C-alpha positions, 0 to 999 in steps of 0.5 A: 177334407177329411184325413180319408181325403188327405190321405188318398191325397197323398197316394196320388203325389209320387209316381213311387210307392217307396222311393228311397231318400231323405233328400225330400223330407229333410228340406221339409223338415226345414221348412216346417221347422220340425224339431222336437224339445222333448227326448227322442227314441227312435226304434229300428230293425226288422222283428220286435218294433212294435213290442220294443216300442209298445214297452217303452210308452207304457213303462214311461207312462206308469212313470208319470210321463207324457209320452207321443209314439209313432208306430206303423202300419197300422191295423184298422184306423190310420189314426192308430199310428199317432198315439198321445199319453197311450191313446190314439189321436182323433182323425180330426186333430191330424187334418191341420198338420196335413194341411201344414205339409201340403202348404211347405211342400210346393212342387216337391212330389212326396211319397204317402209314407214321407208325408204321412211321416211328416204329418204326424211328426208335426202333430207330436211337435206340437204337443207338450211331451216329455219323451217321443217315441218314434218307429223307423218303417223300412231300413234306417239309413234313407227312411224318412224317420231318420230325418230326426236326431235321435237322443237314443237309438234302437236296433231289435233283431236282424234278418232278412226283409225287403233285401231289394232295398236293404241287401242281400245279407245281414250284414247289409241289412244291419249297415242300413239299420245303424244309421239311425245312430247318432254320434255320441249318443246312445244305441241300443242293440237287443240283438243277441248276435248282431251283424258286425257291421252295427258295432263298426258303424257305431265305432266309425261314428263315435257313438256309445253302442250299448250291446246285449251280452256285454252291457246288459244282460237278463235271466229268469226262471218261470216265475220273475226274471232280472236285468243288469246294465252299466249302473243299474238293476231291476229284480223281481220283474214279471213278465211282459203281458206281451206274449212271445218267445222273444219279449224278453229280448225285447224288454231287456233292450227297452230297460237299456234305453231307460238306463241310458236316459236316466238322467232326463227321464228317470224311472222306478222299479214299479213303473218298469212292473207296472208298465211291463204287466200292462203293455199291450200290443195288438197282432202280436201273438195275440190270443183271443180265449174262445171255442176255437181258440183265436191267434192273431199274429203279423209275422210276415217274414221267416224270421218273425214266423219261426218265433210264432212257429215255436210259440204256437208249438208252446200253447199246448194241445189242440186237435187241429190248427186252422189258418188264414193267411194273406201276404205281400207277393215279394214276401219269401213264402217258400220260407214261410211255407216250409216252417208253418207247414207241419203245423197246419191242418187247413189253410185259408188263403185270403186276398188283400186289398192292395196291388202289391199282395198276392192273390189268394189263388197264387198262394195256394198254387205256391203251397201246392207246387213247394213239396212242403212237409204237411199233416195227411189230408192238409185242405187249402182253401181261398177266400175274398177277404179275411173276414171270410177266410175267418168265417169259414176257418170258424165254420170247419173248426171244432171247439177244441180247435184253435184258428191262426190268422197270420201274415201282412197287417192287412190280413190281421187288420181284417179280421180286426175291422169290426173289433176283435171276433169272439168265437165260440161254437157248442 
């Protein structure tokens, strides 16, 4: 069986796409003897998880450490989810670990996410590593990744998303994320105004909470920035190569992680500087130069879209902004449209290749009936695929305009399937 065969197999094993419990993966962890010898950093949060993981990886690599990373979801190829030494593993190297999970599960009906998570973690556990970074999927308390005990937990920004599973307010969401903490171990929170439930849970289990603004701080000017923690400081730092208004929050949390792990993973100021300067993460306010300019961003909830709108505002002047947008049907589309509508001159809504996705026609109808504040003459179109939508937007755009592709990972991944597009209009 190829990797694609295994992924198709995983989709058929459980009647539900999401079935929140740790019972199955805890049992499978025992059967597989799954454990890590290297320190484990686990990253949860509503937004900023991917950027945090990428910066942790980049700095550790520049410090000379062997790093394994589980990051999700993928944009184009599944194996992007499993990185060793800064590169995705080969599809072939994953197959024996899918086979091992299948052999161990017996009659246990694992979900797609549970099965693939176990296979990837087994792949990482088989590698000689100095650091393992695991990105949490949905929530924290019942997420499959939480079957592993983290040496240091990270909680990034908290906002509303997946409310049907995580609860209707930030306190509920924070409580779910907080359960990746472990007693007596460090947890870094980089949300500047965190829900009280995070500190409450840390206190109740005796975790070592390191909170932005209390245990570590940062500041800077247009040229450089500095960071100060409980016992260590870094100054004269270049800004992270990742663009966006929230990247310093994420970077500050990353440095707090390395301070917490310093006895086991010491890093130099040069590794920090080089790691931040060289970090890459496609699809997170990724600006592709061209005529017109192309912006790729996987913002798909109101909090992330608010940051996207601010980032777009800081890009400078563009005569018109054309948008390619596709999203899951359960997202807060009204709030997303409300935040973005004033900035957009034409919308190119697209279908996505999975049942949970909103149809392009439904997206357009939702926008048309929402009464959102938009520029005069805003145009609306529907397309069968993200690439079709991008092609139409590029054809309509002038060289000085910009095109934004945002929403689901499937939207951004759809335009990256054949490589990064380079737009050119004479």
